[in-house]
C-alpha positions in Angstrom: -2.2 -3.3 22.3 -4.5 -3.4 19.2 -8.1 -2.6 18.3 -10.4 -1.1 20.7 -8.3 -2.1 23.7 -6.6 1.4 23.2 -10.2 2.6 24.2 -10.0 0.9 27.6 -9.4 3.8 29.5 -10.4 6.5 27.4 -11.7 9.9 28.5 -12.2 13.5 28.3 -8.8 14.3 28.1 -7.9 11.7 25.4 -10.7 12.9 23.3 -9.4 16.5 23.5 -6.1 15.4 22.5 -7.4 13.9 19.7 -9.5 16.4 18.6 -6.1 18.8 18.6 -4.0 16.2 16.7 -6.5 15.1 14.4 -7.1 18.4 13.2 -3.6 19.5 12.9 -2.8 16.5 11.0 -5.9 16.8 8.8 -4.8 20.6 7.7 -1.2 19.4 7.0 -2.9 16.3 4.9 -4.8 18.6 2.4 -1.9 20.0 0.5 -0.1 17.1 0.5 -2.8 15.1 -0.3 -3.4 16.8 -3.4 0.0 17.3 -4.4 0.6 13.5 -4.4 -2.5 13.0 -6.5 -1.0 15.5 -8.8 2.5 14.0 -9.0 0.8 10.7 -9.4 -0.8 11.4 -12.7 -4.4 12.0 -11.3 -6.7 14.9 -10.6 -5.9 16.6 -7.2 -9.2 15.8 -5.6 -8.5 12.1 -5.7 -5.8 12.6 -3.3 -8.0 14.2 -1.1 -10.8 11.2 -1.5 -7.8 9.0 -0.6 -6.9 11.0 2.3 -10.8 10.7 3.9 -11.6 7.3 3.0 -8.5 5.3 3.5 -7.3 7.6 6.8 -10.4 7.0 8.3 -10.6 3.0 7.4 -6.6 2.2 8.5 -7.0 4.2 12.0 -10.2 2.3 12.5 -9.0 -1.2 11.4 -5.1 -1.0 11.6 -2.7 -2.4 14.4 -0.7 0.7 15.0 -2.3 3.1 18.1 -1.2 6.5 16.1 -0.5 5.4 12.6 -2.2 8.2 10.1 -2.7 7.0 6.6 -3.2 8.2 3.2 -1.4 9.1 -0.3 2.4 9.1 0.1 5.2 10.0 -1.8 6.4 6.6 -2.2 3.6 5.8 -4.3 4.2 8.5 -6.7 6.4 7.1 -9.5 4.5 3.8 -9.3 1.3 5.3 -9.5 2.1 7.5 -12.6 3.6 4.5 -14.5 0.8 2.1 -14.2 -1.6 5.4 -14.8 0.3 6.2 -18.3 0.5 2.5 -19.2 -2.8 0.9 -18.1 -5.4 4.1 -17.5 -7.0 5.7 -14.5 -9.6 2.9 -14.2 -7.3 0.0 -14.2 -5.4 2.1 -11.5 -8.0 2.0 -9.4 -8.4 -2.0 -10.0 -4.7 -2.3 -9.2 -5.2 -0.5 -6.1 -8.3 -2.6 -5.0 -6.1 -6.1 -5.8 -3.0 -4.6 -3.6 -6.1 -4.2 -0.3 -6.9 -8.3 -1.2 -3.1 -8.9 -1.3 -2.7 -6.9 2.0 -5.2 -8.4 3.4 -4.6 -12.0 3.0 -1.0 -11.4 4.4 -2.5 -10.0 7.1 -4.5 -13.2 7.6 -1.5 -15.6 7.0 0.3 -13.7 9.1 3.2 -12.6 6.8 3.8 -9.1 8.7 6.6 -10.5 10.3 8.4 -11.2 6.7 8.5 -7.4 5.7 11.0 -7.0 8.4 13.8 -9.3 6.6 13.7 -7.2 3.3 17.1 -6.1 3.3 18.2 -2.3 4.4 20.0 -1.7 1.3 17.5 -2.5 -0.9 14.4 -0.4 1.2 17.2 2.6 1.4 18.2 2.3 -2.1 14.5 2.5 -3.6 13.4 5.1 -1.2 16.3 7.4 -2.2 15.7 6.8 -5.8 12.1 7.4 -5.5 12.9 10.8 -3.6 15.3 11.8 -6.7 12.2 11.0 -9.0 9.7 13.2 -6.8 12.3 15.7 -6.4 13.5 16.2 -10.7 9.6 15.9 -11.2 8.8 19.3 -9.7 11.1 21.4 -11.1 9.1 22.1 -14.6 6.2 23.2 -12.2 8.9 25.2 -10.0 10.1 27.1 -13.1 6.8 27.3 -14.5 7.9 25.6 -18.3 5.5 25.4 -20.9 4.7 22.7 -23.1 6.2 19.9 -20.6 5.1 16.5 -21.4 5.8 13.8 -18.4 7.2 10.6 -19.5 7.8 7.3 -17.6 11.8 7.5 -17.6 13.7 9.6 -15.5 16.2 10.7 -18.8 13.0 10.9 -20.9 12.0 13.6 -18.3 15.0 15.4 -17.7 15.5 15.8 -22.0 12.2 17.3 -21.9 13.0 19.7 -19.0 16.0 20.5 -20.4 14.4 21.4 -24.1 12.3 23.9 -22.6 14.3 26.1 -20.5 13.5 29.0 -22.5 10.1 29.0 -21.5 10.8 29.6 -17.9 7.9 31.7 -16.1 9.6 34.2 -13.8 6.2 34.7 -12.0 6.2 30.7 -11.0 9.7 30.9 -9.6 8.6 33.8 -7.3 5.6 31.9 -6.5 7.5 28.7 -5.6 10.5 30.5 -3.6 7.7 32.3 -1.5 6.7 28.7 -0.2 9.7 27.4 -0.3 10.9 30.1 2.1 8.1 29.6 4.6 8.5 26.2 4.9 12.1 26.3 5.6 11.7 29.2 7.9 8.6 27.2 10.0 10.7 24.1 10.2 13.6 25.9 11.6 11.7 28.4 14.0 8.4 26.9 14.3 8.2 23.3 13.8 4.9 22.9 15.2 3.1 25.5 12.6 1.9 23.2 9.3 4.2 25.2 7.0 3.2 24.0 4.1 -0.4 24.8 4.3 0.8 28.2 5.0 3.4 28.6 2.4 0.3 27.2 0.0 -1.8 30.2 1.2 0.4 32.9 1.3 1.8 32.1 -2.2 -1.6 31.5 -3.7 -2.6 34.9 -2.2 0.4 36.6 -3.7 -0.1 35.3 -7.0 -3.8 36.2 -7.0 -3.0 39.6 -6.0 -0.1 40.7 -7.7 0.4 38.6 -10.8 -3.3 36.9 -11.5 -3.4 34.8 -14.6 0.4 34.9 -15.1 0.8 31.1 -13.3 -0.7 28.1 -13.8 -3.5 27.0 -11.2 -5.3 23.8 -10.1 -8.3 25.0 -11.7 -6.8 25.8 -15.1 -4.5 22.8 -15.6 -7.8 20.0 -13.7 -10.6 22.1 -13.6 -12.6 23.0 -10.4 -12.5 20.7 -7.2 -15.9 19.3 -6.7 -17.0 20.1 -3.0 -18.6 16.6 -2.6 -17.3 13.0 -2.4 -17.9 11.1 -5.6 -20.6 8.7 -5.9 -20.0 5.0 -5.2 -18.6 3.1 -8.4 -17.5 -0.5 -8.7 -14.8 -0.7 -11.7 -15.8 -3.2 -14.6 -13.4 -6.3 -13.5 -12.3 -8.9 -16.3 -9.9 -11.6 -15.8 -8.0 -10.3 -18.4 -7.8 -6.9 -16.7 -6.7 -9.0 -13.4 -4.1 -11.1 -15.1 -2.3 -7.8 -16.4 -2.4 -6.1 -13.7 -1.2 -8.5 -11.2 2.3 -7.4 -11.1 1.6 -3.8 -10.5 -0.6 -4.8 -7.9 1.8 -7.1 -6.0 4.2 -3.9 -6.3 1.6 -1.7 -4.9 0.9 -3.8 -1.8 4.5 -4.9 -1.3 5.8 -0.9 -1.2 2.4 0.0 0.9 3.3 -2.8 3.5 6.9 -1.8 3.7 5.8 1.6 4.1 3.1 1.1 6.8 5.2 -1.4 8.7 8.0 0.9 8.8 5.8 3.9 9.7 4.4 1.9 12.9 8.0 0.9 14.0 8.6 4.7 13.9 5.7 5.2 15.9 6.6 2.6 18.3 10.2 4.1 18.5 8.3 7.7 19.7 6.0 6.2 22.0 7.1 2.9 23.4 4.0 1.1 22.0 3.8 -1.8 20.1 2.0 -2.3 17.1 0.2 -5.6 15.4 2.0 -5.9 12.0 -0.4 -8.7 10.7 -3.6 -6.5 11.9 -2.0 -3.4 10.4 -1.5 -5.2 7.0 -5.1 -5.8 7.1 -6.2 -2.3 7.8 -4.1 -1.3 5.3 -5.9 -4.0 2.6 -9.4 -2.8 3.8 -8.4 1.1 3.1 -7.2 0.2 -0.4 -10.1 -2.0 -1.5 -12.5 1.0 -0.1 -10.6 4.0 -1.5 -10.6 3.1 -5.3 -14.5 2.7 -4.8 -14.7 6.4 -4.2 -12.3 7.3 -6.8 -9.1 7.2 -4.3 -5.8 6.0 -4.9 -3.6 3.7 -3.5 -2.3 4.7 0.2 -0.4 3.8 3.2 0.9 4.7 6.5 2.6 8.2 6.1 5.7 8.3 8.2 5.8 12.5 8.7 1.7 12.7 9.4 1.9 10.0 11.7 5.2 11.7 13.7 3.3 15.3 13.5 0.1 13.2 15.1 2.2 11.7 18.1 3.8 14.9 18.3 0.2 16.9 18.8 -0.5 14.7 21.6 -2.8 11.8 19.9 -4.0 9.4 22.9 -5.8 6.9 20.1 -6.6 5.9 16.6 -9.3 8.3 17.1 -7.1 11.1 16.1 -6.6 9.6 12.8 -10.5 9.3 12.4 -10.6 12.9 13.3 -8.5 13.8 11.2 -10.1 12.4 8.1 -13.2 14.0 8.9 -11.5 17.2 9.2 -10.2 16.9 5.5 -13.8 15.8 4.6 -15.2 19.0 6.3 -12.5 21.4 4.4 -13.3 19.7 1.4 -17.3 20.9 1.5 -16.3 24.5 2.8 -13.4 25.4 1.0 -12.9 23.5 -2.1 -13.7 26.3 -4.7 -10.8 28.0 -3.4 -8.8 25.5 -4.0 -8.9 25.8 -7.4 -7.1 29.0 -7.4 -3.7 27.4 -5.9 -0.9 27.6 -8.5 0.9 24.5 -9.4 4.1 26.3 -8.6 3.1 26.6 -5.2 2.7 23.0 -4.9 6.4 22.0 -6.1 8.2 23.1 -2.8 6.3 20.9 -0.7 6.9 17.8 -2.8 10.5 18.7 -3.1 10.7 18.8 0.5 9.0 15.9 1.2 11.3 14.2 -1.4 14.4 15.9 0.7 13.1 14.5 3.9 12.6 10.9 2.6 15.9 10.7 0.6 17.8 9.0 3.8 20.5 10.7 2.3 22.6 10.1 5.8 21.9 6.3 5.5 22.5 6.4 1.9 25.9 8.0 2.1 27.0 5.8 5.5 26.3 2.6 3.5 27.8 3.7 0.3 31.1 4.4 2.3 31.4 0.9 3.7 32.7 -0.6 0.2 31.0 -3.8 1.1 28.5 -5.9 -0.8 25.7 -4.1 0.8 27.2 -0.6 -1.1 26.9 -2.3 -4.3 22.9 -3.7 -3.4 22.3 0.0 -2.3 24.1 1.3 -5.6 22.3 -1.1 -8.0 19.0 -0.8 -6.2 19.1 3.0 -6.6 20.2 3.5 -9.9 17.9 0.7 -11.1 15.1 2.8 -9.3 15.9 5.9 -11.0 17.0 4.9 -14.7 14.4 1.5 -14.9 11.8 1.5 -12.8 11.2 0.4 -9.2 9.6 -3.2 -9.9 13.1 -4.0 -11.9 15.2 -2.4 -9.1 13.6 -4.1 -6.1 13.6 -7.6 -7.5 17.2 -6.8 -8.6 18.0 -5.8 -5.3 16.5 -8.8 -3.6 18.4 -11.2 -6.0 21.6 -9.5 -5.2 21.2 -9.8 -1.4 20.2 -13.1 -1.2 23.1 -14.1 -3.3 25.8 -12.0 -1.5 24.3 -13.5 1.8 24.7 -16.8 0.6 28.0 -16.1 -0.6 28.8 -14.9 3.0 27.1 -17.7 5.0 29.6 -20.0 2.6 32.6 -18.1 3.3 31.5 -18.2 7.4 31.1 -22.4 7.0 34.4 -23.7 8.2 35.7 -27.6 8.1 38.9 -27.9 9.7 40.6 -31.2 10.7 42.0 -31.0 14.3 43.6 -32.8 17.0 42.5 -33.8 20.0 42.4 -30.5 22.7 44.7 -32.0 25.7 43.2 -29.5 28.0 39.5 -30.7 27.6 39.8 -34.3 26.2 40.4 -37.0 28.8 39.9 -40.8 28.4 40.1 -42.9 31.2 43.3 -41.8 33.5 44.7 -40.3 30.3 45.2 -37.1 28.9 45.6 -37.1 25.2 48.6 -35.6 24.3 49.4 -32.9 21.4 51.7 -35.5 19.7 48.4 -38.1 19.0 48.0 -37.9 15.7 47.1 -41.6 14.8 45.7 -41.6 10.9 42.8 -43.8 11.5 41.1 -41.1 13.2 40.1 -38.0 11.2 38.7 -35.3 13.9 37.0 -32.3 12.2 35.6 -29.3 13.7 32.6 -28.1 11.5 31.6 -24.6 12.0 28.4 -22.2 10.3 25.3 -23.3 8.8 25.5 -26.7 6.4 23.2 -25.5 3.7 23.1 -25.5 -0.4 25.7 -22.6 0.2 28.6 -24.1 2.1 28.3 -27.5 0.8 30.7 -27.4 -1.6 33.3 -26.8 1.1 32.0 -29.5 3.4 32.3 -31.7 0.5 35.6 -30.9 -0.8 37.0 -30.9 3.0 36.2 -34.2 4.2 38.3 -37.5 3.7 38.4 -39.0 0.3 39.1 -42.6 -0.5 42.8 -43.9 -0.4 45.4 -45.4 1.7 45.3 -42.0 4.2 41.3 -42.3 4.7 41.0 -42.4 8.5 38.6 -45.2 9.3 36.4 -43.3 12.1 35.6 -39.9 11.4 34.6 -37.5 14.1 32.5 -34.3 13.4 32.4 -31.8 16.3 29.1 -29.9 15.2 28.7 -27.3 18.7 29.2 -24.6 15.9 26.2 -25.6 13.3 23.2 -24.1 14.2 21.5 -25.0 10.6 21.4 -27.5 8.2 19.1 -27.7 4.8 18.4 -30.7 3.0 21.5 -29.9 0.7 23.5 -30.2 3.8 21.9 -33.3 4.8 22.8 -34.8 1.3 26.3 -34.4 1.3 26.8 -35.5 5.3 24.6 -38.6 4.0 27.3 -39.0 1.1 30.2 -38.9 3.7 28.0 -41.6 5.3 27.7 -44.0 2.2 31.5 -43.5 1.4 32.5 -44.3 5.1 30.2 -47.4 5.0 31.5 -48.8 1.8 35.1 -48.3 3.1 34.2 -50.1 6.1 34.8 -46.9 8.3 32.3 -45.3 11.0 31.3 -41.6 11.3 30.8 -40.4 15.2 29.4 -37.0 15.7 29.5 -35.0 18.7 27.6 -31.9 20.2 25.0 -31.6 17.6 22.5 -28.9 18.0 18.8 -29.3 17.9 17.9 -28.4 14.6 20.2 -30.3 12.7 19.4 -33.0 14.9 15.9 -32.7 14.1 16.3 -32.4 10.5 18.4 -35.7 10.7 15.6 -37.4 12.4 13.1 -36.6 9.8 15.5 -37.5 6.9 16.1 -40.9 8.7 19.8 -40.2 8.7 19.8 -40.6 12.3 19.2 -44.0 12.2 21.2 -44.7 9.6 24.5 -43.5 11.3 23.2 -44.8 14.4 22.0 -43.2 17.8 25.1 -44.9 19.5 27.4 -42.6 17.5 25.7 -39.3 18.5 27.7 -38.0 21.8 27.0 -35.1 23.8 30.5 -34.4 25.0 33.8 -34.6 22.2 36.0 -36.1 24.9 33.0 -39.5 24.7 33.3 -39.4 21.2 36.9 -39.7 20.8 37.2 -42.6 23.5 34.5 -44.3 21.2 36.9 -43.6 18.1 39.9 -45.0 20.2 37.7 -48.2 21.1 36.4 -48.4 17.3 39.8 -48.8 16.1 41.3 -51.0 18.4 38.9 -53.3 18.1 39.9 -53.5 14.0 43.3 -53.1 12.9 45.1 -49.9 13.3 46.9 -49.9 9.9 50.1 -47.8 9.1 50.3 -46.0 12.8 53.5 -44.8 14.0 54.5 -47.4 16.8 54.8 -44.1 19.1 51.2 -43.4 18.1 50.0 -46.9 18.3 51.4 -47.4 21.6 49.5 -44.3 22.9 46.4 -45.4 20.9 46.8 -48.8 22.6 47.4 -47.2 26.2 44.9 -44.6 26.2 41.9 -47.5 25.0 43.0 -50.3 27.8 44.6 -52.4 25.0 47.7 -54.2 24.6 50.2 -54.2 21.7 50.3 -57.1 19.3 52.3 -55.9 16.3 51.2 -57.6 12.7 52.2 -57.2 9.5 50.0 -54.4 8.4 50.3 -52.5 12.2 48.5 -54.6 15.0 45.5 -55.9 16.4 44.9 -55.5 19.8 43.5 -57.2 22.8 41.8 -55.4 25.8 43.5 -56.3 29.0 40.2 -57.5 30.4 39.7 -59.7 27.7 43.3 -61.5 28.2 42.4 -61.6 31.7 39.1 -63.7 30.8 
């Protein structure tokens, strides 16, 4: 069910559940929104604005009953690089462009295509993002002074190493307290919002015992305003649009993947079913609107969605309530947020990175030592040491190459003898010794496409004295043919036509047959040369060679050919020419 159908049986009990779950998730979303914004290189309030605007719109227009949207950790490396290269204004434009792309993807019903992205690619870049997020918080955890953030992982690690002498013990103590509360809450009180409690306790401790000794949100970014920013439409030019196409597409693709993965997780937890295309449209609307209020790109948040479900959410209204709760807290408590130490926020992101790292799936795939392991490793390393755009592109290209190679290896063309168990021609069974050189019977197995065409071409009979006059292709195990495979088949037909031979096909499946009809090869081969059963096809092959001249047959083999086909022997200089018994009687 999608849209307003979620509210068909909605009542007071459902409203109560949505109020509870929406409030819990809203409280949890506040520290995460600020932390994600800071890590992305923008002011913390922009994360709150995104949580409010995008969170409400995703729940209203999305295709998942329980989806909670907002800023997420997956976007951190991308948004930081885009902001550093293009500036905050262009980051907003890129987010709007990504929103338009998402709406178009949903409108064109492309949601299902996201599911075809290989798992090693998604796990590889997710693990890489987790490493970048985790290591990006080391400086705040240690309270290092004079740190300059860079776009490259290696440069950031070098920067941290060169400033280790500036470690702030008070920052470490603040971060340690928050981290301890987070870990204890997960273990002993999983329903308690550990991130918020840890943030409050660490902030109070820092304010009471070592005020002014640690960097706070206020000292680093200024006070957080207690209202939404005014509506602002950024200046959009063609030059800006052209330069931001690639980053916008990356935001759209990552947002689509993350949101649909989150929706799948929600489905598995509740037994519901989401509408992937509607979800993309909802995500697109949210990402178009959020930048108009200063918000950064948003997507479905797996952890907050899971918390929403565990808290008893009954409908998408819980997501709307979550955005309203964040707005109310912003109005009432924004001045207090300015006193939060940055060191208290770093453990929250470290835990987020640890949870999103896919470490078990990563190690499992790595241990298989297959092509997938290579795709995984390359995607991961490029995400960490290059950037996510290059990593995803390289991972997808390598995955496609390996897929084509595997499919090419699956394809098999083999010459066989007729099966005595299954082939019966007239009253006679074909014996194992039957090996007439004028008939070539071939099993074709696997998809006949561009990756396997070379195998087909090299296995088929070539010109020469040993070339069979009739080629029978058994194609029951060929599920798919593309135009390259059709071209190779057409080449075989042409070769046989030039040498006076004949092609017969048995047990062809619907897709290959339909393609041959569309290209005209079906008519060229002839409808009479297609058979539903191999036995009938072999019968026709034997009749075909007996009507002509069986050249080079061993006498015993010829006698069997003649017997099976109902023909009399008439040996000649080059073999024989047969007359059917029925013809002789006439």
